[in-house]
Each structure stands twice: as C-alpha cells, then as structure tokens.
C-alpha positions in Angstrom: 84.2 98.7 117.9 84.3 101.9 115.9 87.8 102.6 116.9 89.0 99.2 115.7 86.9 99.3 112.5 88.2 102.8 111.4 91.8 101.9 112.3 91.5 98.7 110.3 90.2 100.5 107.2 92.7 103.3 107.6 95.7 100.9 107.9 94.4 98.6 105.2 93.7 101.3 102.6 97.1 102.9 103.3 98.8 99.6 102.9 97.0 98.7 99.7 97.7 102.2 98.2 101.4 101.9 99.1 101.6 98.4 97.5 99.9 99.6 94.4 102.3 102.6 94.1 105.3 100.4 94.7 104.6 97.2 92.8 101.6 97.6 90.5 102.5 100.3 88.1 100.7 100.1 84.7 102.6 100.6 81.5 101.1 103.2 79.2 102.2 105.0 76.0 103.7 107.7 78.2 105.6 105.4 80.6 104.7 103.8 83.9 101.5 105.2 85.5 99.7 104.6 88.8 97.3 101.6 89.0 93.6 102.5 88.4 92.7 101.5 91.9 95.3 103.8 93.4 93.2 107.0 93.5 90.3 105.0 95.0 92.4 103.7 97.8 93.6 107.2 98.5 90.0 108.4 98.7 89.1 105.6 101.0 92.1 106.3 103.2 91.1 110.0 103.5 87.5 109.0 104.3 88.7 106.6 107.0 91.0 109.3 108.4 88.0 111.6 108.8 86.0 108.9 110.4 88.8 108.1 112.8 89.0 111.8 113.8 85.3 111.7 114.7 85.9 108.5 116.8 88.8 110.2 118.5 86.6 113.3 119.2 84.1 111.0 120.9 86.9 109.4 123.0 88.2 112.7 124.4 85.3 113.8 126.6 84.3 110.3 127.7 87.4 108.2 128.1 90.5 110.4 128.1 89.3 113.1 130.4 88.1 110.6 133.0 91.4 108.6 132.9 93.4 111.8 133.0 91.7 112.8 136.3 92.2 109.3 137.7 95.9 109.6 136.8 95.9 106.4 134.8 98.0 105.7 131.7 99.1 109.3 131.3 102.4 108.5 129.5 100.9 106.2 126.9 97.9 108.5 126.4 100.1 111.6 125.8 102.3 109.5 123.5 99.3 108.2 121.5 97.8 111.7 121.2 101.1 113.1 120.1 101.5 110.5 117.3 97.9 111.0 116.2 98.4 114.8 116.0 101.6 114.4 113.9 99.8 111.9 111.6 96.8 114.2 111.2 99.0 117.3 110.4 101.2 115.3 108.0 98.1 114.0 106.2 96.7 117.4 105.9 99.9 118.8 104.6 100.0 116.1 101.9 
C-alpha cells in the first residue's frame, strides 16, 4: 500500500508541476513567471521522493533479498533498481 501511495503522489506531483511549468505561466510586469503552485508541487514531489526512498529501503531486506536468493525475477528487479538509482541521482543533481 505504501509503495503505491508514494508512487502515486510522486508521479502526480511531478505531472502537475510539469503541466504548470508548460501551460500555466503567469504574466507579470517582468514577463512570464511560474504559477504560484509550482514551488509547492516541487516541494511535494521532493517529499514524496524521500518517502519512496524509505519505502524502497524497507523492501530491500524483506522482499528483494529473499527473491534474489530464490532466483526469481532477477532481470526485472535489477532493471527496476537501475532505473530507481538513475532517477534518484538525477533528482539529487537537480
């Protein structure tokens, strides 16, 4: 449940932030500016990312290690971990 909840908030906040940046610019005296909700969506996205990393940390000793030793779904597991590591590093670099 926590995995799905954090992934939903993570994806939704990122999608809303992207839509606000792309289509909801506000005209100001100095030209177009970001929508007022944009920084809040970015903060929510960062919070959801940290929560997901905690959920992932819980999955490693319980689920992943057991399945690795049982030799189940190794290719998809390594692929998923690789993508998550790349996303985590790219988010940190931003």
